[in-house]
GUGU-142293 format. One record per residue (C-alpha): residue in one letter; chain; x, y, z. Coordinates in Angstrom, 1 decimal, decimal comma. Layout:
// residues N
A  A  X  Y  Z
...
This chain:
// residues 119
M  A  -1,2  -27,0  -44,9
N  A  2,0  -27,7  -43,2
R  A  2,5  -27,8  -39,4
T  A  3,9  -24,3  -39,1
T  A  0,9  -22,7  -40,8
K  A  -1,5  -24,7  -38,5
A  A  0,4  -23,6  -35,4
I  A  0,3  -19,9  -36,5
I  A  -3,5  -20,1  -37,2
W  A  -4,2  -21,8  -33,9
T  A  -2,1  -19,2  -32,1
F  A  -4,0  -16,4  -33,8
V  A  -7,3  -18,0  -32,8
F  A  -6,2  -18,4  -29,2
L  A  -5,1  -14,8  -29,0
L  A  -8,4  -13,7  -30,5
L  A  -10,3  -15,7  -27,8
L  A  -8,2  -14,2  -25,1
L  A  -8,9  -10,7  -26,4
A  A  -12,7  -11,5  -26,5
V  A  -12,7  -12,8  -22,9
D  A  -10,7  -9,8  -21,9
Q  A  -13,1  -7,3  -23,4
F  A  -16,1  -9,3  -22,0
L  A  -14,7  -9,1  -18,5
L  A  -14,0  -5,4  -18,9
R  A  -17,4  -4,4  -20,2
V  A  -20,0  -6,6  -18,6
E  A  -21,3  -5,9  -15,1
F  A  -22,3  -9,1  -13,3
V  A  -25,2  -9,7  -11,0
Q  A  -23,9  -12,8  -9,1
P  A  -21,6  -12,0  -6,3
Q  A  -19,1  -14,7  -7,3
M  A  -18,8  -13,3  -10,8
R  A  -18,3  -9,8  -9,3
V  A  -15,4  -11,1  -7,2
A  A  -13,9  -12,9  -10,2
R  A  -14,2  -9,7  -12,3
S  A  -12,6  -7,5  -9,7
F  A  -9,8  -10,0  -9,3
Y  A  -9,3  -10,0  -13,1
L  A  -9,3  -6,2  -13,3
D  A  -6,7  -6,0  -10,5
F  A  -4,6  -8,7  -12,0
R  A  -4,7  -7,0  -15,5
Q  A  -3,7  -3,7  -14,0
R  A  -0,8  -5,3  -12,2
L  A  0,3  -7,1  -15,4
F  A  0,4  -3,8  -17,4
T  A  2,4  -2,0  -14,7
L  A  5,0  -4,8  -14,7
G  A  6,1  -4,3  -18,2
G  A  6,7  -0,6  -18,7
S  A  7,3  0,7  -15,2
S  A  9,4  3,8  -15,3
G  A  9,4  4,1  -11,5
P  A  12,4  3,6  -9,2
D  A  14,0  0,2  -9,2
S  A  15,3  0,0  -5,6
V  A  14,1  0,5  -2,1
D  A  16,4  3,5  -1,7
A  A  15,1  5,1  -4,9
V  A  11,5  4,7  -3,6
I  A  12,4  6,3  -0,3
D  A  14,2  9,1  -2,0
A  A  11,3  9,7  -4,3
E  A  8,8  9,8  -1,4
R  A  11,0  12,3  0,5
R  A  11,2  14,6  -2,5
D  A  7,4  14,4  -3,0
A  A  6,4  14,8  0,6
A  A  6,2  18,2  2,3
P  A  8,7  18,6  5,1
A  A  7,2  17,2  8,2
Q  A  6,8  19,2  11,3
T  A  8,7  17,3  14,0
P  A  8,1  18,4  17,6
Q  A  11,2  19,9  19,2
R  A  12,3  18,0  22,2
K  A  13,3  19,9  25,3
T  A  17,1  20,2  25,6
S  A  17,0  19,9  29,3
N  A  17,7  16,7  31,1
A  A  14,1  16,5  32,3
P  A  12,8  12,9  32,2
R  A  10,3  11,9  29,5
Y  A  7,3  9,7  30,2
L  A  5,4  7,0  28,3
Y  A  1,8  6,2  28,8
V  A  -1,1  4,4  27,1
D  A  -4,1  6,5  26,2
A  A  -7,8  5,5  26,2
Q  A  -7,5  4,1  22,7
G  A  -4,5  1,9  23,6
T  A  -1,9  4,1  21,7
L  A  1,5  4,7  23,2
Q  A  2,1  8,3  23,9
F  A  5,4  10,0  24,7
V  A  5,5  13,3  26,7
D  A  8,1  15,6  28,1
S  A  6,6  16,1  31,5
L  A  4,2  14,4  33,9
E  A  1,9  17,4  33,8
E  A  1,1  16,6  30,1
I  A  -0,4  13,3  31,0
P  A  -4,1  13,3  31,8
P  A  -4,6  12,9  35,5
H  A  -6,5  9,6  35,3
L  A  -3,7  8,0  33,3
R  A  -0,7  9,2  35,4
K  A  -0,8  6,1  37,5
G  A  0,2  3,9  34,6
A  A  2,8  6,2  33,2
Q  A  6,4  5,1  33,0
R  A  9,5  7,3  33,2
L  A  11,9  6,8  30,3
E  A  15,6  6,8  31,1
D  A  18,0  8,4  28,6
């Protein structure tokens, strides 16, 4: 046998071994936690590899944003009052920033920490 034939045979054997390991990791459920972690990593890695090659999705950030806007239902945005009344900012009990159009919309026990926003 010449060198090219040996290289082709060993390449074929290597690909068969990769296929066998792939099928083993796809089909066998492991008991050991370390093997479960390795299998879940492999399954995630395999899925990402397959999506790299034939992705028919958008290629740019702008295309992704446009696709999301087309797919999403129109969002209901609250209408801001057109008057020149000041808006307020306060932190609720969960630590989230809240914006309101009047001081009366802030719960009484949180009004002390509210800040007026300047336009």
